[in-house]
Structure formats: C-alpha cells, structure tokens
C-alpha positions as CSV (number, residue, x, y, z in Angstrom):
1,R,-4.8,13.8,-100.6
2,M,-1.6,11.9,-99.7
3,R,-2.0,8.7,-97.8
4,I,0.7,7.9,-95.3
5,T,1.1,4.2,-94.2
6,T,2.7,2.7,-91.2
7,N,5.6,1.6,-93.5
8,D,6.1,5.2,-94.8
9,I,6.4,6.3,-91.2
10,L,8.9,3.6,-90.3
11,R,11.0,4.5,-93.3
12,G,11.0,8.2,-92.5
13,V,12.1,7.4,-88.9
14,F,14.9,5.1,-90.1
15,I,16.1,7.9,-92.6
16,L,15.9,10.5,-89.8
17,I,18.1,8.4,-87.5
18,A,20.5,7.4,-90.2
19,G,20.8,10.9,-91.5
20,A,21.4,12.3,-88.0
21,S,24.1,9.7,-87.4
22,L,25.9,10.6,-90.7
23,W,25.6,14.3,-90.0
24,Q,27.2,13.7,-86.5
25,I,30.0,11.7,-88.1
26,S,30.7,14.1,-90.8
27,T,30.6,17.0,-88.3
28,F,33.0,15.2,-86.2
29,L,35.3,14.6,-89.2
30,V,35.2,18.2,-90.5
31,P,36.6,21.2,-88.7
32,T,34.0,23.9,-87.8
33,T,35.8,26.4,-90.0
34,G,37.1,26.2,-93.5
35,R,34.6,23.6,-94.7
36,G,30.9,23.8,-94.6
37,G,29.0,20.9,-92.8
38,P,26.6,18.8,-94.9
39,S,22.9,19.6,-95.1
40,S,20.7,18.0,-92.6
41,A,17.2,18.8,-94.1
42,F,15.2,15.7,-93.9
43,G,11.5,15.3,-94.8
44,S,9.2,12.7,-93.4
45,G,6.8,10.0,-94.7
46,G,6.8,9.0,-98.4
47,E,8.1,12.3,-99.7
48,G,10.8,12.4,-97.0
49,A,12.0,8.9,-97.9
50,A,13.0,10.0,-101.4
51,A,14.4,13.3,-100.3
52,G,16.2,11.7,-97.4
53,I,17.8,9.0,-99.6
54,D,19.1,11.8,-101.9
55,V,20.6,13.7,-99.0
56,L,22.2,10.6,-97.7
57,S,23.8,9.8,-101.0
58,R,25.2,13.4,-101.4
59,Q,26.4,13.2,-97.8
60,M,28.3,9.9,-98.4
61,V,29.9,11.5,-101.6
62,Q,30.9,14.6,-99.7
63,I,32.4,12.5,-96.8
64,R,34.3,10.4,-99.4
65,D,35.7,13.7,-101.2
66,M,36.7,15.0,-97.9
67,M,38.7,11.8,-97.0
68,K,40.3,12.0,-100.4
69,E,41.4,15.6,-99.7
70,D,42.7,14.6,-96.3
71,M,44.7,11.7,-97.9
72,A,46.1,14.0,-100.6
73,S,47.1,16.6,-98.0
74,L,48.8,13.8,-95.9
75,R,50.7,12.5,-98.9
76,K,52.0,16.0,-99.6
77,E,53.2,16.3,-96.0
78,L,54.8,12.9,-96.2
79,I,56.7,13.9,-99.4
80,D,57.9,17.1,-97.8
81,N,58.9,15.4,-94.6
82,S,60.8,12.8,-96.5
83,K,63.0,15.4,-98.2
84,N,64.2,16.6,-94.9
85,T,64.6,13.2,-93.1
86,A,65.8,10.8,-95.6
87,K,69.2,12.1,-96.7
88,T,71.7,9.8,-98.2
89,A,75.1,9.1,-96.4
90,A,77.8,10.7,-98.3
91,T,80.6,8.1,-97.6
92,G,79.9,5.8,-100.5
93,G,80.9,2.8,-98.2
94,Q,79.0,-0.5,-98.5
95,G,77.3,-1.8,-95.5
96,E,77.4,1.4,-93.5
97,E,74.5,2.8,-91.6
98,V,73.8,6.5,-90.7
99,V,74.2,7.1,-86.9
100,N,72.3,10.2,-86.0
101,T,75.0,12.0,-84.0
102,A,78.5,11.3,-82.8
103,A,77.3,11.1,-79.3
104,E,74.7,8.6,-80.3
105,G,77.3,6.7,-82.3
106,E,79.4,6.5,-79.1
107,R,76.5,5.1,-77.1
108,A,75.7,2.6,-79.9
109,R,79.2,1.2,-79.7
110,G,79.5,0.8,-76.0
111,G,81.2,4.2,-75.2
112,R,84.3,3.7,-77.1
113,S,86.7,6.6,-78.0
114,K,85.5,9.3,-80.4
115,K,88.1,8.3,-83.0
116,D,86.6,4.8,-83.1
117,T,83.0,6.0,-83.2
118,A,83.1,8.5,-86.0
119,T,79.8,8.3,-87.8
120,S,79.3,6.8,-91.3
121,S,77.9,10.1,-92.5
122,T,79.7,13.5,-93.1
123,N,76.5,15.3,-92.3
124,P,74.4,13.0,-90.0
125,E,70.7,13.7,-89.8
126,Q,68.3,13.1,-87.0
127,P,65.0,11.9,-88.4
128,F,63.1,13.3,-85.4
129,S,64.0,16.2,-83.1
130,P,63.7,15.7,-79.3
131,S,60.6,18.1,-79.4
132,E,59.0,15.8,-81.9
133,R,59.2,12.9,-79.4
134,A,57.4,14.7,-76.7
135,S,54.1,12.6,-76.9
136,A,54.2,8.9,-76.4
137,S,51.0,8.6,-78.6
138,M,52.3,10.9,-81.4
139,R,52.7,9.2,-84.7
140,H,55.6,9.9,-86.9
141,F,55.6,9.5,-90.7
142,L,58.3,8.1,-92.9
143,Q,58.3,7.5,-96.6
144,I,58.9,4.0,-97.7
145,E,61.1,4.9,-100.6
146,G,63.5,6.8,-98.3
147,L,63.9,4.1,-95.6
148,T,67.1,2.9,-97.0
149,N,68.8,6.1,-95.7
150,I,67.3,6.2,-92.2
151,T,68.6,4.5,-89.1
152,I,67.2,5.4,-85.8
153,R,69.7,5.2,-83.1
154,D,69.3,6.9,-79.7
155,N,67.6,6.1,-76.4
156,D,64.5,8.2,-77.1
157,E,63.1,6.6,-80.2
158,P,59.6,7.7,-81.6
159,K,57.0,5.3,-79.9
160,H,55.0,5.0,-83.1
161,L,56.0,5.0,-86.8
162,I,53.7,5.1,-89.9
163,L,55.4,4.1,-93.1
164,T,53.7,4.9,-96.4
165,A,54.6,5.3,-100.1
166,S,54.3,8.3,-102.2
167,N,54.8,6.5,-105.5
168,P,51.5,5.4,-106.8
169,N,53.1,2.6,-109.0
170,L,55.0,1.0,-106.2
171,G,53.9,-2.6,-105.7
172,L,53.1,-4.3,-102.6
173,L,56.0,-6.8,-102.6
174,E,58.5,-4.2,-103.5
175,A,57.3,-1.9,-100.7
176,A,57.3,-4.9,-98.4
177,D,61.0,-5.6,-99.2
178,M,61.9,-2.0,-98.4
179,V,60.1,-2.2,-95.1
180,D,61.7,-5.5,-94.3
181,A,65.1,-4.0,-94.9
182,F,64.2,-1.2,-92.4
183,L,63.0,-3.7,-89.8
184,E,66.1,-5.9,-90.1
185,R,68.2,-3.2,-88.4
186,H,65.2,-2.0,-86.3
187,S,64.1,-5.0,-84.3
188,I,63.1,-2.3,-81.6
189,Y,59.8,-1.9,-83.6
190,Q,57.0,-4.4,-83.8
191,I,54.3,-4.4,-86.5
192,E,50.8,-3.1,-85.4
193,A,49.3,-3.3,-88.9
194,E,50.3,-3.9,-92.5
195,P,48.7,-4.5,-95.9
196,G,47.6,-8.1,-96.5
197,E,47.1,-8.2,-100.3
198,E,47.7,-6.2,-103.5
199,G,45.5,-3.3,-103.8
200,E,45.4,-2.3,-100.1
201,P,46.9,1.0,-99.1
202,L,50.7,0.7,-98.6
203,I,50.8,1.6,-95.0
204,W,52.7,0.0,-92.2
205,M,52.1,0.9,-88.6
206,L,55.0,0.2,-86.1
207,E,55.2,0.4,-82.4
208,L,58.2,0.5,-80.2
209,H,58.7,-2.5,-77.9
210,P,58.3,-2.0,-74.2
211,S,61.2,-2.4,-71.7
212,P,63.0,-4.6,-70.9
213,E,62.4,-6.2,-74.3
214,L,63.4,-2.9,-75.9
215,D,66.8,-2.9,-74.1
216,V,67.7,-6.4,-75.6
217,F,66.5,-5.5,-79.1
218,R,68.3,-2.1,-79.1
219,A,71.5,-3.9,-78.0
220,L,71.2,-6.5,-80.8
221,D,70.5,-3.8,-83.4
222,R,73.6,-1.9,-82.4
223,L,75.8,-4.9,-82.1
224,Q,74.7,-6.9,-85.2
225,F,74.3,-4.0,-87.5
226,D,76.1,-0.8,-86.4
227,E,79.3,-2.6,-84.9
228,A,79.4,-5.4,-87.5
229,S,79.2,-3.0,-90.5
230,R,82.3,-1.2,-89.3
231,D,84.5,-4.1,-90.3
232,C,82.9,-7.4,-91.6
233,S,86.3,-9.2,-91.4
234,L,86.2,-9.0,-87.7
235,V,82.7,-10.4,-87.2
236,K,82.7,-13.8,-85.3
237,Q,81.2,-16.9,-86.9
238,S,79.1,-19.8,-85.8
239,K,78.1,-22.9,-87.7
240,Y,74.5,-23.8,-88.6
241,W,73.1,-27.0,-87.0
242,C,70.9,-29.4,-89.0
243,S,69.0,-31.2,-86.4
244,G,65.6,-30.3,-85.4
245,W,63.9,-26.8,-85.4
246,H,64.3,-26.3,-81.5
247,A,67.9,-27.5,-81.5
248,D,68.9,-25.5,-84.6
249,L,67.3,-22.2,-83.4
250,F,66.5,-22.1,-79.7
251,Y,69.8,-24.0,-78.8
252,S,72.4,-23.1,-81.5
253,V,71.4,-19.6,-82.9
254,R,70.0,-18.3,-79.7
255,G,72.9,-19.5,-77.6
256,T,75.3,-18.0,-80.0
257,L,73.5,-14.6,-80.1
258,N,73.5,-14.6,-76.2
259,L,77.2,-15.1,-76.0
260,A,77.7,-12.4,-78.7
261,L,75.6,-9.9,-76.5
262,T,77.6,-11.0,-73.4
263,K,81.0,-10.6,-75.0
264,E,79.8,-7.6,-77.1
265,E,81.1,-9.3,-80.3
266,P,78.9,-9.4,-83.4
267,V,78.4,-12.8,-85.0
268,V,77.1,-14.2,-88.2
269,M,75.9,-17.9,-89.0
270,V,77.9,-19.7,-91.6
271,F,77.3,-23.0,-93.4
272,P,79.5,-26.1,-92.5
273,E,80.8,-28.0,-95.5
274,V,78.0,-30.7,-94.9
275,C,75.2,-29.7,-92.7
276,K,74.1,-33.3,-92.1
277,D,76.9,-35.8,-91.9
278,H,74.5,-38.7,-92.9
279,D,73.0,-36.7,-95.9
280,A,75.4,-35.1,-98.4
281,T,72.4,-33.4,-100.0
282,F,72.7,-30.6,-97.6
283,R,75.9,-29.1,-98.7
284,K,76.4,-25.4,-98.2
285,S,72.8,-25.0,-96.9
286,W,70.6,-25.1,-93.8
287,H,68.4,-28.2,-94.2
288,Y,65.1,-26.3,-93.6
289,A,65.9,-23.8,-96.2
290,A,67.8,-26.0,-98.9
291,D,64.9,-25.6,-101.4
292,A,63.3,-22.5,-100.0
293,C,65.3,-19.8,-101.7
294,E,68.7,-19.1,-103.4
295,A,70.3,-18.1,-100.1
296,K,69.5,-21.5,-98.5
297,D,69.8,-20.0,-95.0
298,L,67.6,-18.4,-92.2
299,S,67.1,-15.3,-94.5
300,C,64.7,-17.3,-96.6
301,F,62.1,-17.1,-93.8
302,F,63.4,-14.6,-91.4
303,L,64.9,-11.1,-91.4
304,R,68.7,-10.9,-91.6
305,H,70.5,-11.0,-88.2
306,N,73.7,-9.3,-89.3
307,A,74.6,-6.5,-91.6
308,C,77.5,-8.5,-93.1
309,P,77.1,-11.0,-95.9
310,R,77.4,-14.7,-94.9
311,P,81.0,-15.8,-95.6
312,D,81.4,-18.7,-98.0
313,E,83.7,-20.7,-95.7
314,F,83.7,-21.2,-92.0
315,E,86.9,-19.9,-90.3
316,P,87.6,-21.9,-87.0
317,E,89.6,-19.2,-85.6
318,K,86.6,-16.9,-85.5
319,E,84.2,-19.4,-83.9
320,L,81.8,-18.0,-81.4
321,F,79.3,-20.6,-79.9
322,S,77.5,-21.4,-76.8
323,L,74.4,-23.1,-75.6
324,E,74.2,-21.1,-72.3
325,R,71.1,-19.4,-71.1
326,N,72.6,-17.0,-68.6
327,I,71.3,-13.4,-68.7
328,P,74.1,-10.9,-69.4
329,L,74.7,-8.8,-66.4
330,R,73.6,-5.6,-68.1
331,F,70.1,-7.0,-68.6
332,K,69.8,-9.3,-65.5
333,K,68.4,-6.7,-63.0
334,S,65.6,-5.4,-65.3
335,F,64.5,-9.0,-66.1
336,D,64.9,-10.3,-62.4
337,E,62.7,-7.3,-61.2
338,H,60.1,-7.6,-64.0
339,E,56.8,-7.1,-62.4
340,S,55.2,-10.1,-64.3
341,L,58.2,-12.4,-63.6
342,A,59.7,-11.5,-60.3
343,H,57.7,-14.0,-58.3
344,K,57.6,-16.8,-60.8
345,K,60.4,-19.2,-60.1
346,H,59.2,-22.0,-62.4
347,V,58.0,-22.1,-66.0
348,N,55.6,-24.7,-67.3
349,L,57.9,-25.7,-70.3
350,W,59.1,-29.0,-71.3
351,D,62.7,-27.8,-71.8
352,V,63.2,-25.5,-68.7
353,H,66.7,-24.5,-67.9
354,N,65.9,-21.2,-66.1
355,D,63.6,-19.4,-63.9
356,A,60.8,-17.3,-65.5
357,S,63.0,-14.3,-66.1
358,G,65.7,-16.3,-67.7
359,E,63.4,-18.1,-70.0
360,F,61.7,-14.8,-71.1
361,Y,65.0,-13.2,-71.8
362,N,66.2,-16.2,-73.9
363,F,62.9,-16.3,-75.8
364,L,63.5,-12.7,-76.8
365,V,66.9,-13.6,-78.2
366,Y,65.3,-16.5,-80.2
367,S,62.5,-14.0,-81.3
368,Y,65.2,-11.7,-82.8
369,A,66.6,-14.5,-84.9
370,T,63.2,-15.6,-86.1
371,R,61.5,-12.2,-87.1
372,M,59.5,-13.3,-90.1
373,R,59.8,-11.8,-93.5
374,Y,56.7,-10.3,-95.1
375,W,55.9,-13.3,-97.3
376,V,55.9,-15.5,-94.1
377,R,53.8,-13.0,-92.1
C-alpha cells in the first residue's frame, strides 16, 4: 500500500499549479489551429510528482521549440521585406540620401522648385506605404544590413521601428555602427531598447519622438543631411570652442544650430588653428576629444550632426555663429502652447535666459548635437 505524506501532497499541489500556469501560457502563445496544445495530464501525490516534472520538462522544450520556429519565421519575413524596402540609390553620388518621393523631397527642402528638389534616386522607394502606417502601435521591421539605403522622409513616419540582423555572423559593434549611421540622419527616433553586450540578440527598438520635439528633429534632419548633402561646398561653418562643456556645447554648438534652423542654412563645426590660445597642444582638435579618437571632434562621442565631412580649414566667409536662444517663428507657437510649459514662466536653472518653452526648445537643439554613439550609450 502506497503511503502518501503531507510533503507528497504539497508537491503535487505545487506541480498542479505550475503545470496549469505553463499550460495557460503555452495556450496563449500557440494558435488554436495549426499546432496542438501541450498535454495537461497531471497525477497527484508521489507518483504525480515524477509524472508532473516529466510533463513540465516536455512542455518547456515544446515552448522553446515554438519560440525558435516563430523567430525563424520572423527572420524569413525580415529578409523578404528587406529585399523590397532597402534598394540602393542608382546615382553613384557620394553623400546623397534617398528621398522617398519628389513631393516629399520638395517638403524636405522647404518647398523649393521641382527642378531644385529632384530626388537623389532615379527610382525612389517608399519603405512604408500609407496603409502600413495606419496603426500608431504597429511595429515596422527593417534589416540592419540594409539601413544604409533607407532614409525616411515624410510627415507620416512609422511610430515604431524594429531593426534586426539576418546575418548570423554579424558582430554587435559592426551592427551598432550600422544603426548609429541610420540614427545620425534620423534624430526623429529615440531608442527604446538595444543589446547591451556581445551574444545578445541584435535587435534595436526605436520610437518616434512626440511633437513638438518631432518637429524640431525632423527639421534638423532635413537641413543638416538632405539639404547639406546637395552641395557640401555651400554648407556654412562655425568654429569649435575650447572652454568648458556648457560653453562649448550649450552656448556655441547649440546657438549655431539654432541660427542654422532660423536661417535654413546647414552648418558644420570646424577646428580653429589652435583651439586653446594658451595651449598649443590642442591644434586641429576639440580639447575634450583630442585623445578620444582619430577624428578628435564631437563625432568621437556623439552621432554626426551633418552629412558633409568636416573641412580641414575654417573659411571665415562661410561663418555662421550665434549665442541667441530665440525660438524660430515656425516652432514658436507649438512650444509656447505646449500643455506642460504654457503656464511656466520661470525655469529653475542656474543659467536661465528664457521662459520654460524657450529653455525646452533650446535643450532639444543641444540634445540633437549630443546624441550619444553606441559605445557611450
């Protein structure tokens, strides 16, 4: 006669609960047709313990296999999708970006003539059709290896992007460089999640910024990348400061970018001959990055702020510089009427030059210049 102890009963109850939970999870994950649900036959007592553990083990293996199958299906979908969405521009020009349609190109360049706004591709491709943007919660997938050929430029951008790799041999840092290059010209997206170390799945989740932030970042993307890449010789220049972090970036770089937005003229930061008059060590470098990387400029830490390479020599006749914090007229109303800022006339900052809406706007411009590279993030 089998003797059932209290411990046997407790083990059986635990297995019943755990098994029922797993059955519910697997039933939720698996469609009601096309795949059979896992078995839910559990015993009780001492005999039930052994049988239940065996069933649980088989269920966990089954769920794992189903997840692998789902991932394999997803990867195939991503590869098929990338073939249709990541097509190379056929111009062969350097520094040129694909603008999805001629109409979108015209909007991106401030409504100039059609002659001036010819796209950089002979067969421009839209990564996403209008019907695909119907749901604000819909996730759109892009292949990391194809991001070089994709530039999203319209006023109805997908709200969420998921970037993943199809090449199993692609390393984390190589993938991160590809994603960073995409983010450089797409400041409209912020990172929701990304891999933190080698061995983790190469998946980046991006989310579109809300308005009015989106309006500022969209304008900067179009000005600093689309407009600038049309003719780098026409891009304005501003000299690096070598003072303190706040002066160099929030005063000088932010102020210059703000003036560039106001005048709708792209600008690039250039080294002075000597960055610190009292220290000749900082020649042709920004002092915070002199030993950080070969470029010795902002790009050691932050994503590029312009499509054009940094000129070797500063040209005074192209100078564009300002420390002003005024909001450009095209953004002023949306910031002044911002629901979180409209009634705040003072900001508790040590260096206040504006009301709340003005400080918020200028912080966004500073944020554009200081979007961190993957290694810093």
